[in-house]
C-alpha positions as CSV (number, residue, x, y, z in Angstrom):
1,X,-13.0,231.5,-70.4
2,X,-11.8,234.7,-68.9
3,X,-9.6,234.9,-65.8
4,X,-11.4,235.2,-62.5
5,X,-10.2,236.0,-59.1
6,X,-11.4,232.5,-58.1
7,X,-8.4,231.0,-60.0
8,X,-6.2,232.3,-57.2
9,X,-5.2,229.1,-55.2
10,X,-5.7,230.9,-51.9
11,X,-9.1,232.3,-52.8
12,X,-10.2,229.0,-54.4
13,X,-9.2,227.1,-51.2
14,X,-11.2,229.6,-49.1
15,X,-14.2,229.2,-51.4
16,X,-14.0,225.4,-51.3
17,X,-14.0,225.5,-47.5
18,X,-16.9,228.0,-47.5
19,X,-19.0,225.8,-49.9
20,X,-18.3,222.6,-47.9
21,X,-19.3,224.4,-44.6
22,X,-22.5,225.8,-46.0
23,X,-23.5,222.5,-47.6
24,X,-23.0,220.9,-44.2
25,X,-24.9,223.6,-42.5
26,X,-27.8,223.3,-45.0
27,X,-28.0,219.6,-44.3
28,X,-28.1,220.3,-40.5
29,X,-30.8,222.9,-41.0
30,X,-32.9,220.5,-43.0
31,X,-32.5,217.9,-40.2
32,X,-33.4,220.4,-37.5
33,X,-36.4,221.5,-39.5
34,X,-37.4,217.9,-39.8
35,X,-37.2,217.4,-36.0
36,X,-39.3,220.5,-35.6
37,X,-41.9,219.0,-38.0
38,X,-41.9,215.8,-36.0
39,X,-42.6,217.7,-32.8
40,X,-45.4,219.6,-34.5
41,X,-46.9,216.2,-35.5
42,X,-46.6,215.1,-31.9
43,X,-48.4,218.3,-30.8
44,X,-51.2,217.4,-33.1
45,X,-51.4,214.0,-31.6
46,X,-51.5,215.5,-28.1
47,X,-54.5,217.5,-29.2
48,X,-56.2,214.4,-30.7
49,X,-55.7,212.5,-27.4
50,X,-57.8,215.1,-25.6
51,X,-61.3,213.7,-25.1
52,X,-63.8,215.4,-27.3
53,X,-67.4,214.6,-28.3
54,X,-67.8,216.9,-31.3
55,X,-66.0,218.5,-34.3
56,X,-66.1,221.8,-32.5
57,X,-64.5,220.4,-29.3
58,X,-61.8,218.7,-31.4
59,X,-61.1,222.0,-33.2
60,X,-60.8,223.7,-29.8
61,X,-58.3,221.1,-28.6
62,X,-56.1,221.7,-31.6
63,X,-56.5,225.5,-31.1
64,X,-55.5,225.2,-27.5
65,X,-52.3,223.4,-28.4
66,X,-51.5,225.7,-31.3
67,X,-52.0,228.9,-29.2
68,X,-49.8,227.4,-26.5
69,X,-47.0,226.9,-29.0
70,X,-47.6,230.2,-30.8
71,X,-47.3,232.2,-27.7
72,X,-44.0,230.6,-26.8
73,X,-42.6,231.0,-30.3
74,X,-44.1,234.5,-30.9
75,X,-45.8,233.5,-34.1
76,X,-49.4,233.3,-35.3
77,X,-51.4,230.5,-33.9
78,X,-53.1,230.1,-37.3
79,X,-49.6,229.5,-38.8
80,X,-48.8,226.9,-36.1
81,X,-52.1,225.1,-36.6
82,X,-51.5,224.9,-40.3
83,X,-48.0,223.6,-39.7
84,X,-49.4,221.0,-37.4
85,X,-51.7,219.8,-40.1
86,X,-48.9,219.6,-42.6
87,X,-46.7,217.7,-40.2
88,X,-49.4,215.1,-39.6
89,X,-49.9,214.7,-43.3
90,X,-46.1,214.2,-43.8
91,X,-45.5,211.6,-41.1
92,X,-48.7,209.8,-41.7
93,X,-49.1,209.7,-45.5
94,X,-45.6,210.3,-46.8
95,X,-43.2,208.3,-44.5
96,X,-40.4,208.0,-47.2
97,X,-40.4,211.7,-47.6
98,X,-40.3,212.2,-43.9
99,X,-37.3,209.9,-43.6
100,X,-35.4,211.7,-46.4
101,X,-36.2,215.0,-44.7
102,X,-34.9,213.7,-41.4
103,X,-31.6,212.6,-43.1
104,X,-31.2,216.1,-44.4
105,X,-31.3,214.8,-48.0
106,X,-34.1,217.2,-49.0
107,X,-35.2,220.6,-47.8
108,X,-38.4,221.9,-46.4
109,X,-39.2,223.4,-49.8
110,X,-38.9,220.0,-51.4
111,X,-41.2,218.6,-48.8
112,X,-43.9,221.2,-49.4
113,X,-43.8,220.5,-53.2
114,X,-44.2,216.7,-52.6
115,X,-47.1,217.2,-50.2
116,X,-48.8,219.7,-52.5
117,X,-48.6,217.4,-55.5
118,X,-49.2,214.1,-53.7
119,X,-51.9,214.9,-51.1
120,X,-54.6,214.4,-53.7
121,X,-53.6,210.8,-54.5
122,X,-56.4,208.8,-53.0
123,X,-54.7,205.5,-52.1
124,X,-51.8,204.7,-49.7
125,X,-50.3,202.4,-52.4
126,X,-50.5,205.3,-54.9
127,X,-48.8,207.7,-52.5
128,X,-46.0,205.2,-51.8
129,X,-45.4,204.7,-55.5
130,X,-45.4,208.5,-55.9
131,X,-42.8,208.9,-53.3
132,X,-40.6,206.2,-54.9
133,X,-40.7,208.2,-58.1
134,X,-40.2,211.8,-56.9
135,X,-37.7,211.3,-54.0
136,X,-34.7,210.4,-56.3
137,X,-35.4,213.5,-58.3
138,X,-35.9,215.6,-55.1
139,X,-32.5,214.5,-53.8
140,X,-30.8,215.5,-57.1
141,X,-32.7,218.6,-58.2
142,X,-33.8,222.1,-57.0
143,X,-37.3,222.6,-55.7
144,X,-38.3,224.6,-58.8
145,X,-37.3,221.8,-61.1
146,X,-39.0,219.2,-58.9
147,X,-42.4,221.0,-59.0
148,X,-43.6,220.1,-62.6
149,X,-42.1,216.6,-62.3
150,X,-44.0,216.0,-59.1
151,X,-47.3,217.3,-60.5
152,X,-47.0,215.1,-63.6
153,X,-46.1,212.0,-61.5
154,X,-49.0,212.6,-59.2
155,X,-51.4,213.0,-62.0
156,X,-50.6,209.5,-63.3
157,X,-51.6,208.0,-60.0
158,X,-54.9,209.8,-59.5
159,X,-58.0,207.5,-59.5
160,X,-60.4,210.2,-61.0
161,X,-59.3,211.1,-64.6
162,X,-57.9,214.5,-65.3
163,X,-60.5,215.0,-68.0
164,X,-63.3,214.5,-65.6
165,X,-61.8,216.8,-62.9
166,X,-61.0,219.5,-65.5
167,X,-64.5,219.4,-66.9
168,X,-65.9,219.9,-63.4
169,X,-63.4,222.7,-62.5
170,X,-64.1,224.5,-65.7
171,X,-67.7,225.1,-64.6
172,X,-66.2,227.4,-61.9
173,X,-64.5,229.7,-64.5
174,X,-65.2,233.4,-63.9
175,X,-63.9,237.0,-63.5
176,X,-64.2,239.1,-60.4
177,X,-62.9,242.3,-58.9
178,X,-61.0,242.9,-55.7
179,X,-60.8,246.5,-54.5
180,X,-57.6,247.9,-52.9
181,X,-56.4,251.2,-51.4
182,X,-55.3,254.3,-53.3
183,X,-57.9,253.9,-56.0
184,X,-56.5,250.5,-57.2
185,X,-58.2,247.2,-57.8
186,X,-57.5,243.7,-59.2
187,X,-59.3,242.1,-62.1
188,X,-59.0,238.3,-61.5
189,X,-59.7,235.7,-64.2
190,X,-60.0,232.0,-63.4
191,X,-60.2,229.7,-66.3
192,X,-58.5,226.9,-68.3
193,X,-54.7,226.9,-68.0
194,X,-54.1,226.9,-71.8
195,X,-56.3,230.0,-72.3
196,X,-54.9,232.0,-69.3
197,X,-51.2,231.2,-70.2
198,X,-51.8,232.0,-73.9
199,X,-53.4,235.4,-72.9
200,X,-50.4,236.2,-70.7
201,X,-47.9,235.1,-73.4
202,X,-49.7,237.3,-76.0
203,X,-49.7,240.3,-73.7
204,X,-46.0,239.7,-73.1
205,X,-45.2,239.6,-76.8
206,X,-47.3,242.7,-77.5
207,X,-45.6,244.6,-74.6
208,X,-42.2,243.7,-75.9
209,X,-43.1,245.0,-79.4
210,X,-44.6,248.2,-78.0
211,X,-41.4,248.8,-76.0
212,X,-39.2,248.1,-79.0
213,X,-41.3,250.3,-81.3
214,X,-41.2,253.2,-78.9
215,X,-37.5,252.9,-78.6
216,X,-37.1,252.9,-82.4
217,X,-39.4,255.9,-82.7
218,X,-37.4,257.8,-79.9
219,X,-34.2,257.1,-81.7
220,X,-35.5,258.3,-85.0
221,X,-36.7,261.5,-83.4
222,X,-33.4,261.9,-81.6
223,X,-35.3,262.2,-78.3
224,X,-33.8,260.2,-75.5
225,X,-36.6,261.0,-73.2
226,X,-39.1,259.4,-75.6
227,X,-38.1,255.9,-74.5
228,X,-40.9,254.0,-72.9
229,X,-40.1,253.8,-69.2
230,X,-43.0,251.4,-68.4
231,X,-42.1,248.0,-67.0
232,X,-43.3,244.8,-68.7
233,X,-46.0,244.4,-66.0
234,X,-47.2,247.9,-66.5
235,X,-47.3,247.4,-70.3
236,X,-49.2,244.2,-69.9
237,X,-51.8,245.9,-67.7
238,X,-52.2,248.8,-70.1
239,X,-52.5,246.5,-73.1
240,X,-55.1,244.3,-71.4
241,X,-57.2,247.3,-70.5
242,X,-57.0,248.5,-74.1
243,X,-58.0,245.1,-75.5
244,X,-60.9,244.6,-73.2
245,X,-62.3,248.1,-73.5
246,X,-61.9,248.6,-77.3
247,X,-62.0,245.2,-78.9
248,X,-65.1,243.5,-80.2
249,X,-66.2,240.7,-77.8
250,X,-66.4,237.2,-79.2
251,X,-66.7,235.3,-75.9
252,X,-69.8,233.6,-77.1
253,X,-67.5,231.3,-79.1
254,X,-66.9,229.4,-75.9
255,X,-63.6,227.8,-74.8
256,X,-63.3,225.6,-77.9
257,X,-63.6,228.5,-80.3
258,X,-61.2,230.6,-78.3
259,X,-58.6,227.9,-78.3
260,X,-58.6,228.1,-82.1
261,X,-57.7,231.7,-81.9
262,X,-54.5,231.2,-79.8
263,X,-51.5,232.7,-81.6
264,X,-49.3,232.9,-78.6
265,X,-46.2,230.7,-78.3
266,X,-46.7,227.8,-75.9
267,X,-45.0,224.5,-75.7
268,X,-47.3,221.5,-75.1
269,X,-46.3,217.8,-75.0
270,X,-49.1,215.5,-76.2
271,X,-48.8,211.7,-76.0
272,X,-49.7,210.2,-79.4
273,X,-52.5,208.1,-78.0
274,X,-54.1,211.2,-76.5
275,X,-54.7,212.4,-80.0
276,X,-56.5,209.2,-81.1
277,X,-58.0,207.8,-77.9
278,X,-61.5,209.2,-77.1
279,X,-61.4,207.4,-73.8
280,X,-61.6,209.8,-70.8
281,X,-58.7,207.9,-69.3
282,X,-56.3,209.1,-72.0
283,X,-53.2,210.6,-70.6
284,X,-53.3,214.3,-70.2
285,X,-51.0,216.5,-72.2
286,X,-48.3,218.7,-70.5
287,X,-48.0,222.4,-70.8
288,X,-44.3,223.2,-70.5
289,X,-43.4,225.0,-67.2
290,X,-47.0,224.7,-65.9
291,X,-48.4,221.2,-65.7
292,X,-51.2,218.9,-67.1
293,X,-53.7,220.0,-69.7
294,X,-56.8,218.0,-70.4
295,X,-56.8,215.8,-73.5
296,X,-59.6,217.7,-75.3
297,X,-57.8,221.0,-75.0
298,X,-54.6,219.3,-76.3
299,X,-56.5,217.9,-79.4
300,X,-58.0,221.3,-80.2
301,X,-54.6,223.0,-79.9
302,X,-52.9,220.4,-82.1
303,X,-55.7,220.7,-84.6
304,X,-55.1,224.4,-85.1
305,X,-51.3,224.3,-84.9
306,X,-49.5,225.2,-88.1
307,X,-47.1,222.3,-87.4
308,X,-45.7,220.2,-84.6
309,X,-42.7,217.9,-83.9
310,X,-43.1,214.2,-83.4
311,X,-40.7,213.4,-80.5
312,X,-39.6,209.8,-80.3
313,X,-38.9,208.8,-76.7
314,X,-37.6,205.7,-74.8
315,X,-40.8,203.9,-73.5
316,X,-39.2,203.3,-70.1
317,X,-37.0,206.3,-69.3
318,X,-38.8,208.9,-71.3
319,X,-35.5,210.2,-72.8
320,X,-35.6,211.8,-76.2
321,X,-34.4,209.5,-79.0
322,X,-35.0,211.7,-82.0
323,X,-37.2,214.4,-83.7
324,X,-38.3,213.4,-87.2
325,X,-38.0,216.6,-89.3
326,X,-35.4,217.1,-92.0
327,X,-33.6,220.5,-92.6
328,X,-30.5,219.8,-90.4
329,X,-30.0,223.1,-88.5
330,X,-33.7,223.5,-87.7
331,X,-33.9,219.8,-86.8
332,X,-31.1,220.2,-84.4
333,X,-32.8,223.1,-82.7
334,X,-36.1,221.3,-82.5
335,X,-34.3,218.2,-81.1
336,X,-32.5,220.3,-78.4
337,X,-35.7,222.0,-77.3
338,X,-37.5,218.6,-77.1
339,X,-34.5,217.0,-75.2
340,X,-33.5,219.9,-72.9
341,X,-36.9,221.6,-72.3
342,X,-35.1,224.1,-70.0
343,X,-31.7,225.6,-69.3
344,X,-29.2,222.9,-68.6
345,X,-27.4,224.6,-65.8
346,X,-28.0,222.8,-62.5
347,X,-31.2,224.1,-60.8
348,X,-32.4,226.4,-63.6
349,X,-35.8,226.1,-65.2
350,X,-35.8,228.8,-67.8
351,X,-37.7,227.3,-70.8
352,X,-35.5,226.1,-73.7
353,X,-37.3,228.3,-76.2
354,X,-36.1,231.3,-74.2
355,X,-32.5,230.0,-74.0
356,X,-29.3,230.3,-76.2
357,X,-28.0,227.3,-78.1
358,X,-24.4,226.7,-76.9
359,X,-21.5,224.7,-78.2
360,X,-20.1,222.8,-75.3
361,X,-16.7,222.9,-76.9
362,X,-16.5,226.4,-78.5
363,X,-16.9,226.4,-82.2
364,X,-14.0,228.8,-82.4
365,X,-11.9,226.1,-80.7
366,X,-12.9,223.4,-83.2
367,X,-16.1,222.2,-81.5
368,X,-18.4,220.6,-84.0
369,X,-22.0,221.7,-84.6
370,X,-23.7,218.4,-83.7
371,X,-26.1,217.2,-81.1
372,X,-23.4,215.7,-78.9
373,X,-21.8,219.2,-78.6
374,X,-24.9,221.3,-78.1
375,X,-27.1,222.3,-75.2
376,X,-29.5,225.1,-74.2
377,X,-28.5,227.7,-71.6
378,X,-30.4,230.8,-70.4
379,X,-28.5,234.0,-71.1
380,X,-27.4,234.3,-67.4
381,X,-25.8,230.8,-67.3
382,X,-24.6,231.0,-70.9
383,X,-22.5,234.1,-69.9
384,X,-21.5,232.3,-66.7
385,X,-20.1,229.3,-68.6
386,X,-18.0,231.5,-70.8
387,X,-16.8,234.1,-68.3
388,X,-16.2,232.1,-65.0
389,X,-14.1,229.0,-64.2
390,X,-17.2,226.8,-64.4
391,X,-16.6,223.9,-66.9
392,X,-19.0,221.6,-68.6
393,X,-18.6,218.4,-70.7
394,X,-21.0,216.1,-72.4
395,X,-21.1,212.5,-71.2
396,X,-23.4,211.2,-73.9
397,X,-27.2,211.0,-74.1
398,X,-27.5,214.7,-73.4
399,X,-26.1,214.3,-69.9
400,X,-23.9,217.2,-68.8
401,X,-21.2,217.1,-66.2
402,X,-20.5,220.5,-64.7
403,X,-17.4,221.2,-62.7
404,X,-17.6,224.2,-60.3
405,X,-14.7,226.6,-59.6
406,X,-13.8,224.6,-56.5
407,X,-13.9,221.2,-58.3
408,X,-17.3,220.0,-57.3
409,X,-19.1,217.8,-59.8
410,X,-22.8,218.5,-60.7
411,X,-24.5,216.1,-63.2
412,X,-27.5,217.5,-65.1
413,X,-29.7,215.0,-66.9
414,X,-32.2,215.9,-69.6
415,X,-35.7,215.7,-68.2
416,X,-37.2,214.0,-71.3
417,X,-40.9,214.6,-72.1
418,X,-42.7,212.4,-69.6
419,X,-42.4,210.5,-66.3
420,X,-42.1,207.2,-68.1
421,X,-40.8,205.2,-65.1
422,X,-42.0,201.7,-64.3
423,X,-43.0,201.4,-60.6
424,X,-41.5,197.9,-60.3
425,X,-38.1,199.2,-61.4
426,X,-38.2,202.1,-59.0
427,X,-39.3,200.0,-56.1
428,X,-36.5,197.5,-56.7
429,X,-33.9,200.2,-56.7
430,X,-35.4,202.4,-54.0
431,X,-36.1,200.4,-50.8
432,X,-38.5,202.2,-48.4
433,X,-36.6,203.9,-45.6
434,X,-37.5,203.2,-42.0
435,X,-40.5,205.1,-40.6
436,X,-39.9,208.7,-39.6
């Protein structure tokens, strides 16, 4: 660890005071935003109390209230009306979330993610169970880490199976064009997640190779100006145009055939029963960093995969217990990817396969190369660990305890591979807060 200005006692004390003040301010802002949300819900109720005899008159009552607020707040009335709808959804269907929001325990960003994931759960009982599962995670994690967890938890509580909904949604797949100014346009593709993500991943890999090859060529020719100045997005665009306009089309193969052609690198978690159970109620697989994938797609991908890891997990907590391949160094890496799934710095969601493996206690200082001393960090947070006063230690079971420069403790737990949490256990530990 290098010396930092923050090791100065005076500066460290100032930073500590600043962090404490900002944390308090953030909680207050969350509470004030929650009060504003409650007032928007009240505004919607005022509109609903207006006598109306048709859908149109009800809409006009809501519009009248929204425009009144919008004019006073100097914002769009469409925005206010949308906020009123979300506020009603929150206080009516997600009372536990509303209560946590009012306490300042979660932010508006957490609330939006919970509503987005949970609004499709059909029953009130299912939504209550969903809140009991996601709220502890929301109070401990950043919104970007909460999002995939919330999606997966909600999926387990839907009454209509994911397979059935995916089959219906796939009928709407298509490609269309949106024209823009200055001679530009968008080519939009809507289709199965596994295909779209694999296409993007392959374009990214190809763009990286093109950039590297052009750099090598420029160096060999001793021409500094030869370096490819295009961004990754520009390269992906150029490569896609090249592939579409010059390649031989094989779209007649259909989605199943195209899945067999995927050579991109994607991480997908497939419950063992999903591979053997033909029932449409089989649990969906999980595409890392994105969300659920239908069981049929998962079976096709596994069938064409050159190899895969069997990850053994605790049936209740979902924590990773082991990965059953031999070759020690490779096994450790596979184990860490299965356990960590993303960067282990608090709040970061960079995928583990894009992270650096790190010795918690530096190897140069006698730290052993074993699972209890290893974790995955993205390059940014790997550098942060080694070059700032941040400290980390392992508590066992993959749990990391981070200590900030001002002495604050942040515990990061491995996410595991699934939301294996019994509802009864959650409900016993998490009493429902008072109504918002």
